[in-house]
C-alpha positions as CSV (number, residue, x, y, z in Angstrom):
1,P,27.0,-1.3,-0.5
2,A,29.3,1.2,-2.2
3,H,26.6,3.7,-2.7
4,R,25.9,4.1,0.8
5,A,29.6,4.5,1.9
6,R,30.6,7.2,3.9
7,S,32.7,8.5,1.2
8,T,30.3,8.3,-1.6
9,Q,28.2,10.2,0.3
10,E,30.7,12.8,1.6
11,F,31.6,12.9,-1.9
12,L,28.2,13.2,-3.2
13,E,27.5,16.0,-0.3
14,N,30.5,18.3,-1.6
15,K,29.6,17.8,-5.4
16,G,26.2,19.9,-3.9
17,I,24.3,16.4,-5.1
18,K,21.2,15.7,-3.4
19,V,20.1,12.5,-3.2
20,L,17.2,10.5,-1.8
21,Q,16.5,8.9,1.2
22,W,16.0,5.3,0.3
23,P,16.0,1.9,2.3
24,T,18.6,0.2,1.3
25,H,16.2,-2.8,0.4
26,S,13.0,-2.3,-1.0
27,P,11.2,-3.3,-2.9
28,D,10.5,-0.4,-5.1
29,L,14.0,-0.5,-6.7
30,N,13.5,-4.0,-7.4
31,P,11.6,-4.2,-10.4
32,I,11.2,-8.1,-10.6
33,E,9.7,-8.1,-7.1
34,N,6.3,-6.4,-8.9
35,I,6.7,-9.0,-11.7
36,W,6.9,-11.6,-9.5
37,G,3.5,-10.4,-7.7
38,I,1.6,-10.0,-11.6
39,L,2.8,-13.3,-12.5
40,S,1.9,-14.6,-8.9
41,K,-1.9,-13.1,-9.3
42,K,-2.4,-15.3,-12.7
43,L,-1.4,-18.4,-11.4
44,Y,-3.4,-18.3,-8.7
45,Q,-6.5,-16.3,-10.0
46,H,-9.4,-17.9,-9.4
47,G,-8.1,-20.4,-6.5
48,K,-6.9,-21.9,-9.0
49,T,-4.1,-25.1,-8.3
50,Y,-2.5,-27.7,-9.5
51,E,-1.6,-31.3,-9.6
52,N,2.4,-31.0,-9.7
53,T,5.2,-29.5,-10.5
54,T,5.6,-29.9,-13.9
55,D,1.9,-28.5,-14.7
56,L,2.7,-25.5,-12.3
57,W,6.5,-24.9,-14.1
58,E,4.2,-25.1,-17.3
59,A,2.1,-22.3,-16.2
60,V,4.8,-20.3,-15.1
61,C,6.5,-20.5,-18.2
62,R,2.9,-19.6,-20.0
63,E,2.4,-16.5,-18.3
64,W,5.7,-15.4,-18.2
65,H,5.6,-15.2,-21.7
66,Q,2.4,-13.4,-21.6
67,I,3.1,-10.8,-19.6
68,S,3.7,-7.4,-22.3
69,G,6.5,-5.1,-22.2
70,E,4.7,-2.5,-21.6
71,T,3.8,-4.2,-18.2
72,I,7.4,-4.9,-17.1
73,R,8.3,-0.7,-18.1
């Protein structure tokens, strides 16, 4: 990736810019992973199951729209 390229690293080092050492594909850097986790918990809370994909999709849409902007932030 461009942000990990040797030339980028050298540029940042030469400019005295300190960077965090962080795994390239860390889920912490991908907020959607956290939102999927929240959505999944809501969908399957109390052992909930779905009869078919249509029911599941409707539940996904319903729960998705109920996630608050504050939760996203």
